[in-house]
N, C-alpha and C positions, 0 to 999 in steps of 0.2 A: 522668470528672466533667464532661465537656463538656455543651453544650446538650441538654436532655432532650427526646427524642421526635422529633428531626429528622435522625437518622443517615442516612436514605435520601433526604433531600431534596437536590435540585441547587441549589446556592447560587452566585450570581454574585459570585465572590470575586476579590480582588486577591492574587496570589501573588508574593512577592519572588523574583526569579530571578537578579539580578545586583546589583553595587554601582555600576553606571554610572548616574549621575543621569538620563540621557536614556531609559534603558530598564530600570530596576530592577524593574519590576513588570509582570505581564501579567494581564488580566482574562479570566475564563472560568467556566463552570459547573463546580463541584467539589462532590463529597459531602464533608462535613466530615471523616469518618474517613480520607479519602484525601488530605486536604490535607498537603502536604509541608513540613517545617520545615528549611530550609537553615541552615547556619552562615554568616552573612554579616557580614563585618567591613569597616569603612571601609578604604580603601587605606592601606598602610603608608607612612609618611613616613620615609625613611632617616635624616634628620638630626634627628628629633624629640627634644626635650629635656624634662626635668622643668622645669615652668614656675613652681614655687612651693615654699615650705617650705625645710627645711634642705638639701635636695639640688638646689635651684634651679641650673640651668645644666649639670647632669650629663646624660649620655645617658639617654633613657627606657629602662626595663628591659624586656627581652624574656622574662625568667624571673622567678619570684617572688623578691624579695629576702628572704633567710632571716630577718632580724631582724623583718620586718613580716608574716611569713607568717600568723600567727593573726589579726591585724587585717584583712588583706586578705581572708582567707577569710570572716571575719564580714561584711564589707561586701557581698561577693558573695552570701552566703547570705540576708541580709536583703532585698536587692534581688530575688533569685530568689523568695523566699517570697511577695512581694506579687503576682507575676505570675499564678500559677494561682488565687490567692485570689479575685480579681475574677471569674474564670470560674465558680468555685464559687458565688459570691454571685449570679450572674446566670443560672444554668443553667435556671431555670424561666420566664424572661421570654418565651421564644419563643411560649409558649401564649397570651399576651395581647398580641402585637405589634399596634400600631395601624395597620400597613401592611406590605406586602411590602418596601418600601424600608427601613423601620426595622428589620424583622427581619433583612434582609441586613446592615445596619450593625452590629447586635448581634453577628451571627455573625462578621463581619470583625474586630471588636474581640476577640472570644473566641479566634479562631485566632491572631491576632497576639500576644495575651498568652501563649498557649501557646508560641509561638515564642520569646518573650522569656525564658520559663522555660528553654527548651531552650538558649538562648544562654548563660545563667548556668551551667547544668549542664555545658555544654561546657567552660567555664573551670575548674570544679571538677574535672572528670574529667581534663582535659588537663594541668593545672598543679599539682594538689594530691595526687596519689597516693591512698593508701588512705583518709586522712581526708576527702579531697575526695569520694570515692565514697560514704563514709558520710553525709556532709552531703547529697549528692544524693538518697540514699535517704530521708533525713529530710524532704526537700521533698515527697516522694510520700506520706509518712505523715500529715503535718499536713493539716487540713481547716478551711476557714472556719467559725467558729462552733462547732467541735467542743469539747465540754466537757473532754475529756481531752487532746486534741492540737490546740489552736487554732493559727491563723496567728499570726505573731510580733507584728504591729502591730494595735492596737485597731480602727482603721477598717476593717480587712480581715476582721473578725469580725462586723461589723454586717450585718443582713439588707438585701437590695435587693428590697423587696416589690413595686415597681411601676415603670412606665416613667419617671415623673417622677424617682424616686430614681436610676434608671439615668442619666438625662441629667445630673442634678446631680453624680452620682459621676464621670462621664466629664469633666465640666467642671472640678470642683474637685479631685477626688482624682487623676485622671490628670495634672492640672497639677502636683501635687506630684511625681508620677512623672517628669514632664519636668524639673523642677528637680533632682531627685536624679540622673537620667541625665546632665544637663548637667554636674553637679559631678563625677560619675564619669568622664565623657568627658574631663575635664582630667587624669585620673590619670597618674602617672609610670609605672605598670604598663601598658605599651602594649597588650597584648591586651585588657585591660578597656576602655581608652579607645576602641579601634577597634570593639569590640562595641557599646558604648553609643552611639557616634556613629551607627552604622547604625540602632539601635533608635529613635533620635529621629525618623528619617524616618517611621516607622510611628506613633509616639506622637501626631504632629500630627493624624492623622485621628481619633484617639480624642477629642481635645479638640474637634475640629470637630463630631463627633457630639453631644457634650454641649452646646456653645454653640448650635448651630443647633436642637437638640431643644428646649431651653428657649425659644429665640427663637420657634419655630413654635408652641409652647404659648401663649406670651404673645400672639402675633399672633391666634391663633384666639379667645382670651378677649376681646381688645379688639374684634374683629370682631363677636362674638356680642353683646357689651354694646351696641355701636353699633346693631346691627339691632334690639335690643329697647328701645332708647331709655334705657338705664341709664347714668347718668353717674357715680354714686357707686360707687367701687371697693369700698367697705365694705358695700354692699348684698348681703351674701354669699349669703343663702338664694336671692334672686332670680337671682343670677348662676349659682349652682350648678344651679338648675332648668333652665338652658339647656344643661346637659351639658358645661360647661367648668370649668376650675380657676381660682378667683378669685385675683387678684393678691396679697392678703395671705397666702394659703396658699403661693403661690410664694415670697414673701419668707421665710416660716418655713422652708421646705425649703432655701432658700439659706443661711439662718442655720445650720441643722443641718449641712449638708455642708461648708460653709466651716470651721466650728469643728472638726469631726472631722478635717479635712485639716490644719488648723494643728497639731494634736497630733502628726501624723506627723513634724514637724520636730524633735521631741524637746525637751529643756530649752534655754532661751535661753542659759544658761551651761553649757558642756559641755567637760570635759577630753578626752573621747573625740574630739569634733569637732576640738579643737585638735591632738590627736595624729595624727589622720588627715591633717590639713592639713600639719602640720610634717613628717610622714613622706613627703609627696608623693603620698599615695594618693588623696585626694579633695579637689578644689579648691572654688572658689566658682563661682557662676553666671557663665558667660562670663569666666572668670579672666583670660584674656590681654587683655581689653578694659579691665580696671580699671587706673586710673592710680595705682599705688603700688608699694612695693618687693617685693611678693609674698612677703615673709618675715614681716612683721607683728609682729616682736618688740617694737617700740617703739610700735605704733599702738594707738589706742583706738576703740571703737565704742559708740554710744548704744543702751542696752538698756532696754526697757520692763519695770519691776519694781514689785512691791508693797512699799512702804516706809511703816511707821507708819500703816497703814490707808489709804494713798493710792497711786494709780498714778502713778509718776514715771519720767522718763527718766534713766538713770544711765550715765555713761561707764564702760565695762569694757574690759579688755584685748581687742583685736580678735581675737586667736587663740582665746580661749575663747568669743567671741561669734559664731563662724562660723555656728552654726545660726540665730541671730537675723538675721544679714545675709541668709542664704538665704531665711528666712521673709519678710523685708521685700521682697525681690525678688519672691517669690511673690504677696504681697498686691497689689503694684503691677501684676503681670501679670493677676491676677484682676479687678482694677478696670476694666481696659480692656474686657473682654467684658461686664461688668455695664453699662457705659456704652452698649454697643451694644444691650443689651436695653432700656435706658431710652429709646433713640431710637425703638424700635418703639412703646412706650407713648405717647411724646410725639407721634409722627406720627399716632396714633389720636385725639389730643386729650383723653386721659384724664389726670387729675391724680393721678399716683402715681409714685413712684420706688423702685426696688429699690436697697438699699444693703448694703454689707458691714458686719457688726457689728464692734464694738471687739474687739481681739485678747484682751481679758480675759474676754469673754463665753463662757460654757458650755465651759470648758476643763477637761481632766482630766490634763494633763501640763505640767510646767514651773512658772514663776512664779505662774501664776493657777489652779493645780489646785484649791486649796481656797478660792478667792475666788468669791463670788456677785456678779456684775456684770451690769448691763443692757446691751443692744446699743449704748447710747450711751456705755458706759464708767463709769456711776455704780455705786459699791459699795453693795450692798444687804444687809439682814439676811436670815436664812434665811426668815423669815416673809414679807417682801416678795417674795423670789424665788419662793416657792411660790405666792403669790397671782397673780403675773404671768407665770409661765413659759409657760403655754399661749397667751399672746398673742404669744410670741416663737419658740416651737418647735412643731413639728407635734404636735397632740393625737391621741388615739385616734380621735376623731370625724373629724378631718382625714384620717387614714390610711384610715378606713372609707369616707369619701366618694371619695377618690382610687381606692381599690380597686374601688368600684362602677363607675367609668368604664372600668376595664381589660377591655374586651370586645374580643376579637380582630377585626381587620378585614383579611381576607386576599384580598380581591377586587382584581384588577389595577387600579392607578390610583386606588383608593379609600383614604380615611383615616378614622380614628376621629373621633368628634364633637369631641374636645377638642384636636386638633392640626391645623395647616395643612399643606398639601403643601409640599415643599421648592421653592426657586426653580429649582434645577438638579438633574438626576438624576445618579447616580453614573456615571462614565465617559461623561457627556453623553447618557445614555439618555433616551428619551421618557418622558413622565409615566405611561404605562400599561405600562411595561416589566415583565416578569415576573422580578423580582429573585430570587425563591425559587420553585422548582417543588416543591410539596409533594406527596409521594406517600403518600397515606393507605393504611394496611394494609387 
């Protein structure tokens, strides 16, 4: 289920070969079917403790604690299920790659997501016996978007029809992956912690691909507008005639992918999340840096809720609000990159800002699942929502336009009309480096 049509191509890939930070990866041409997935775990800390929950202060577990076996297996299966899903969603994108540089980055993300699946399967096989093997088999049987056997989480059954969707996905949805891996890296089950800590070193590149991909798209749009003397970012038909993606459409795509990713955090109030935390299985983002008792039995946390027709902040027990806290950390993390995108627009002298929509906007899970709200957080009637949603989310016309730009550009050092070249090449290679050697049959 890997990238379609490039099995014989030589791709300049980074392969993880050790856990030493100074030399954990080597770059070389590899055919993707020959890419090797090692099991790489962060070094074991002999004196590592459980840092939170009811078992705080106890020695970290090297074997599965019997009473938490089912919960722990579920956490590993859900995380494992997301990893191949994105590869399945992205398998057709190679055919429309806007450059060899971008094609190589897509394939790098794909092989690493495959390795992340492999890392979760290793835990199931090694520590969970027969039911672990059955769960691993189930990971192979599910497919993104399959009517009968879909992937477990909604965002991983959505189509990734174009490269802008891919960049938004790797920016927003892989950032959810970072938050989940960070939380699992805190786990009192040491093999899971060590596995996730190493995976995070690879996840950083996936988010880099997303952030810089969107940034380069914005940069090219601004450059084309300047050259054509267009100052109004809402002069959409003229801007699109330049063969670039207008900024309002970029905002709509950001709205869509941000909100799909928010749903991945689950319900704001969750007894499951409380149980995972209390059991020492899954912590909070950067748990050990938080200044509290790490037990949370007396603590509260402010949660965004829909009360009497209005969106309000309500104090809830911090244990059941673990998902909300993680989501708040995620939103703050997303906002930093969005500001960097806005600096590109600002530098070009164009009056437009990309913003993150309100957390109640376009939600399908949690407090706001049945609420119609605007990106500003205003509660709307069904009629008002229907009237305005195409101004906030990508319409069919927007999708058709983006699809029309998705023409392959596979010449060395060349880029499609809608995206700028990167500032620096991968592994500091020159601008015309042949990142993928395509062998046509």
